[in-house]
C-alpha positions in Angstrom: 34.6 124.0 -84.2 36.2 121.9 -81.5 38.7 123.4 -79.1 40.8 122.2 -76.2 43.0 123.9 -73.6 45.9 123.1 -71.4 48.7 124.6 -69.4 52.1 124.6 -71.2 53.8 121.4 -69.8 57.3 120.3 -70.3 57.6 117.6 -73.0 54.2 116.3 -72.0 52.9 112.7 -72.4 51.3 111.5 -75.6 47.7 112.0 -74.4 48.4 115.8 -74.5 49.2 115.5 -78.2 46.1 113.2 -78.8 44.0 116.1 -77.5 45.7 118.6 -79.7 45.3 116.4 -82.8 41.6 115.8 -82.0 40.9 119.6 -81.9 40.6 122.3 -84.5 42.2 124.8 -82.1 44.3 124.2 -79.0 44.7 127.1 -76.5 47.9 127.2 -74.4 47.1 128.6 -71.0 50.1 130.8 -70.6 48.3 133.5 -68.7 46.7 131.4 -65.9 48.2 131.0 -62.4 51.3 128.8 -62.1 50.6 126.1 -59.5 52.1 126.2 -56.0 52.7 122.5 -55.7 54.2 119.8 -57.9 53.0 119.7 -61.5 54.2 118.6 -65.0 54.9 122.2 -66.0 58.6 122.1 -65.2 59.2 118.4 -65.3 58.4 115.0 -66.9 59.4 111.4 -66.8 61.6 109.4 -69.1 62.6 105.7 -68.9 66.0 104.4 -67.7 67.3 100.8 -66.9 66.2 101.4 -63.3 62.7 102.5 -64.2 61.3 106.0 -64.8 63.0 109.2 -63.6 62.2 112.9 -63.8 63.8 115.6 -65.9 63.2 118.7 -63.8 63.7 122.3 -64.8 64.9 124.5 -61.9 62.5 127.5 -62.0 62.6 131.0 -60.7 59.6 132.7 -59.2 59.7 136.5 -58.7 60.3 137.2 -54.9 57.1 137.7 -52.9 54.9 136.5 -55.8 54.7 132.8 -54.9 51.3 131.4 -55.8 50.4 134.6 -57.8 52.5 134.4 -61.0 51.4 133.3 -64.4 53.3 130.8 -66.5 54.8 133.7 -68.5 56.4 135.1 -65.3 58.2 131.9 -64.4 61.9 132.0 -65.3 64.9 129.7 -64.9 67.1 129.5 -61.9 70.1 128.6 -64.1 70.9 127.3 -67.5 73.0 124.3 -66.4 69.9 122.1 -66.4 69.8 122.0 -70.2 73.1 120.2 -70.4 72.0 117.8 -67.7 68.8 117.0 -69.5 70.5 116.4 -72.8 73.1 114.1 -71.2 70.5 112.1 -69.4 68.3 111.7 -72.5 71.2 110.7 -74.7 72.5 108.2 -72.2 69.1 106.4 -71.9 67.9 106.6 -75.5 71.1 106.2 -77.6 70.0 102.7 -78.6 66.5 103.7 -79.6 65.4 103.3 -83.3 64.9 107.1 -83.9 67.6 108.3 -81.6 69.5 110.5 -84.0 66.6 112.5 -85.5 64.8 113.0 -82.2 67.9 113.9 -80.3 68.7 116.6 -82.8 65.2 117.9 -82.7 65.3 118.0 -78.9 68.8 119.4 -78.7 68.3 122.2 -81.2 65.0 123.2 -79.6 66.3 123.1 -76.0 69.4 125.2 -76.7 67.5 128.2 -78.0 67.2 131.3 -75.8 63.9 131.5 -73.9 62.7 134.3 -71.6 60.3 132.1 -69.6 59.0 128.6 -69.0 55.8 129.1 -71.1 57.9 130.1 -74.1 60.2 127.1 -73.8 57.4 124.5 -73.2 55.2 126.0 -76.0 58.0 126.0 -78.5 58.8 122.3 -77.8 55.1 121.4 -78.0 54.8 123.2 -81.4 58.0 121.5 -82.8 56.7 118.1 -81.7 53.3 118.8 -83.3 55.1 119.7 -86.6 57.2 116.5 -86.4 54.1 114.3 -85.8 52.2 116.1 -88.7 49.6 117.6 -86.4 47.9 120.6 -88.2 45.8 121.9 -85.3 46.1 125.7 -84.8 47.9 126.5 -81.6 47.2 129.9 -79.9 48.2 131.5 -76.6 45.5 132.5 -74.2 47.4 135.8 -73.8 46.9 136.5 -77.5 43.2 135.5 -77.5 41.7 137.3 -74.6 43.0 139.7 -71.9 40.4 139.1 -69.2 38.7 135.8 -68.3 37.0 134.0 -65.5 37.9 130.9 -63.6 37.2 127.2 -64.2 34.1 126.7 -66.4 33.9 130.5 -67.0 37.4 130.4 -68.5 36.3 127.6 -70.9 33.2 129.7 -71.9 35.3 132.9 -72.4 37.7 131.0 -74.6 34.9 129.3 -76.6 33.1 132.6 -77.2 36.4 134.3 -78.4 37.0 131.4 -80.8 33.3 131.2 -81.8 33.7 127.4 -81.1 30.8 125.1 -80.1 32.5 121.9 -78.9 34.9 121.7 -75.9 37.2 118.6 -75.8 38.2 117.9 -72.2 40.7 115.6 -70.7 39.5 112.9 -68.2 42.0 113.8 -65.5 42.0 116.7 -63.0 40.5 119.0 -65.6 37.0 117.4 -65.1 36.5 119.5 -61.9 36.4 122.6 -64.1 33.6 121.3 -66.2 30.0 122.5 -65.4 28.2 120.9 -68.3 25.0 122.8 -67.6 26.9 126.2 -67.8 28.6 125.1 -71.0 25.3 124.1 -72.6 23.7 127.3 -71.6 26.4 129.1 -73.5 26.2 127.0 -76.7 29.2 124.8 -76.0 28.9 121.0 -76.0 31.2 119.1 -73.7 33.0 116.1 -75.0 35.6 114.0 -73.1 38.8 112.7 -74.7 38.7 109.0 -75.7 42.5 108.6 -75.5 43.7 105.1 -74.9 47.4 104.8 -74.2 49.1 102.6 -76.8 51.6 99.9 -75.8 54.7 100.2 -77.9 58.2 98.8 -78.0 60.3 100.5 -75.3 63.9 100.1 -74.2 64.7 98.7 -70.7 62.2 95.9 -70.1 58.5 96.1 -69.0 56.4 98.8 -70.6 55.8 101.9 -68.6 52.9 104.2 -69.7 52.5 108.0 -69.3 56.1 109.0 -69.8 57.1 112.1 -71.7 56.4 112.1 -75.4 60.2 111.8 -75.9 60.0 108.2 -75.0 57.4 107.6 -77.7 59.3 109.6 -80.3 62.6 107.9 -79.7 60.9 104.4 -80.0 58.2 105.1 -82.6 59.2 108.2 -84.6 56.4 110.2 -86.3 53.7 107.5 -85.9 50.8 109.7 -85.1 48.3 106.9 -86.0 49.6 104.8 -83.1 48.8 107.7 -80.7 45.3 108.2 -82.3 44.4 104.5 -82.3 45.7 103.6 -78.9 47.4 100.5 -80.3 
C-alpha cells in the first residue's frame, strides 16, 4: 500500500493532485502545526493579463496562540473574501473553455459554511478529486491517530496506522522530513514523486507553471491523464 501526506492547502497546484492520484491513501495533515510564515495554506496563485496574482484567505489565529495552533484551529477573519475570490476568478477565466462548469463547482463549494481553514481546503480538495476521477482514499490525520511524532517519526506513525509499506514523498521542502534509514527500519520504502509539470493552453500569453489547480481546470477540464503524463 502506497500512502502520501500533505497539509490542507487552498486550491493547490496540480502536483498535489498527482501525488494523491499516485497513492492508495492520502492523509490530510489537519492536526499538525499551522506555519508562522507565508505558506500555501491560505492562498494560491491564478493567472491574469498582468501575470500571476494571489488569492489570499484572511485567517484568524486564536489570541496568544501564534505558532502553536493546528490547521483545525485556524478560522476566518471575515467572510468578505469569498465574494472577492469569486469575482477575481470569474473576471480572469470567463473566456476559458471550461469556465461554466468549473466556476459553478468552485462557487458552490466556496459558499458553503466552514468552521475552519482545514475544513474548507479539504472539502475543495475532495471535490476536485471527484471531478478529476481520482479514487484515492482521503483521510484526516485527526481521524487516523491521536498522538504522533515529528518529521520522519510522523511518517512512520502514519504508515503503521495504515499498515502501509510505501511512502510517496514530494521533491520540495518535504524532503527534509525524510530519514530513509529510519523508514527502512520500520518497513516503509521511500519513493519520490516523478511529477513533471505539463504545458497546456492558458489564457493571457506565455505559459506560467505551478499555479492553482483552478487554472488547469478552467483550461483543460477533467483531463487527469495530462496531469499524470506531464504532457
